[in-house]
C-alpha positions as a printed Julia matrix, in Angstrom:
100×3 Matrix{Float64}:
   9.68  -11.09    5.55
   8.68  -10.54    1.97
  10.47   -8.33   -0.54
   8.81   -6.39   -3.37
  10.32   -4.5    -6.29
  10.09   -0.77   -5.75
   9.56    1.86   -8.46
  10.11    5.54   -7.79
   7.9     8.02   -9.67
   8.53   11.7    -8.92
   9.61   10.76   -5.39
   6.65    8.42   -4.81
   7.29    4.8    -3.79
   5.23    2.36   -5.87
   5.25   -1.43   -5.58
   3.43   -4.31   -7.23
   1.65   -7.12   -5.38
   0.05   -9.58   -7.78
  -2.33   -7.4    -9.84
  -2.21   -4.48   -7.43
  -0.17   -1.32   -8.0
   0.39    0.13   -4.54
   1.38    3.72   -3.76
   3.21    3.57   -0.44
   2.71    6.9     1.27
   2.24    8.09    4.82
  -0.59    9.87    6.5
  -3.62    7.98    5.2
  -5.7     6.75    8.15
  -7.6     4.22    6.05
  -6.67    2.1     3.06
  -8.12    3.1    -0.29
  -8.4     0.3    -2.84
 -10.2    -0.57   -6.08
 -12.32   -3.19   -4.21
 -13.69   -3.37   -0.67
 -11.15   -6.05    0.33
  -7.38   -6.16   -0.06
  -5.34   -9.37   -0.02
  -1.88   -8.42    1.21
   0.76  -10.69    2.72
  -1.79  -13.53    2.87
  -4.18  -11.44    4.97
  -7.55  -10.27    3.69
  -8.29   -6.71    4.9
 -11.63   -4.87    4.67
 -10.85   -1.49    3.08
 -12.51    1.57    1.55
 -13.21    2.22   -2.12
 -13.81    5.93   -1.51
 -12.3     8.25    1.09
 -13.29   11.9     1.46
 -14.88   11.7    -1.99
 -11.73   10.3    -3.64
 -11.25    6.94   -5.36
  -8.02    5.28   -6.52
  -9.06    6.32  -10.04
  -8.97    9.95   -8.9
  -5.64    9.33   -7.2
  -4.26    7.79  -10.4
  -5.17   10.92  -12.36
  -3.45   13.17   -9.79
  -0.36   10.95   -9.73
  -0.18   10.41  -13.49
   0.17    6.65  -12.99
  -2.4     3.9   -12.6
  -2.62    2.69   -9.01
  -5.06    0.32   -7.36
  -4.2     0.92   -3.73
  -3.14    3.51   -1.19
  -2.47    1.6     2.04
  -3.39    3.4     5.24
  -2.21    2.96    8.78
  -5.05    0.47    9.3
  -3.02   -2.03    7.22
   0.54   -0.71    7.54
   0.48   -0.81   11.37
   0.7    -4.6    11.13
   4.14   -4.58    9.48
   7.72   -3.53    9.92
   8.72   -1.92    6.63
  12.24   -1.53    5.26
  12.86    0.63    2.2
  16.02   -0.06    0.2
  16.03    2.72   -2.38
  19.51    1.87   -3.64
  18.4    -1.65   -4.63
  14.84   -0.56   -5.46
  13.1    -2.88   -3.03
  10.79   -2.69   -0.04
  10.44   -5.43    2.58
   7.45   -6.11    4.77
   7.57   -8.24    7.9
   4.37   -9.11    9.76
   4.53   -7.87   13.36
   3.5   -10.45   15.91
   1.91   -8.52   18.74
   0.55   -9.51   22.12
  -3.24   -9.28   21.81
  -4.03   -9.37   25.58
């Protein structure tokens, strides 16, 4: 399990992972990132740089804060996630699944 500091901006959960500013939200089917690969929790994921005509630059303008990443279910499905709003942290634990 790995813990990250959590910022709250107008009700949006935002965390930092190395040089990435990640908006944790629900509903995105695919991850949107500044590059076509995302290194998260020591796993390198192929991701999108544009989704339905939108980039993370466009998302940053809408949010009013610079973000590099909007993780989708394609990445988040691999983790158990625990939000601790009181202590401003979020914890990710890689799910070991049976791949039969």
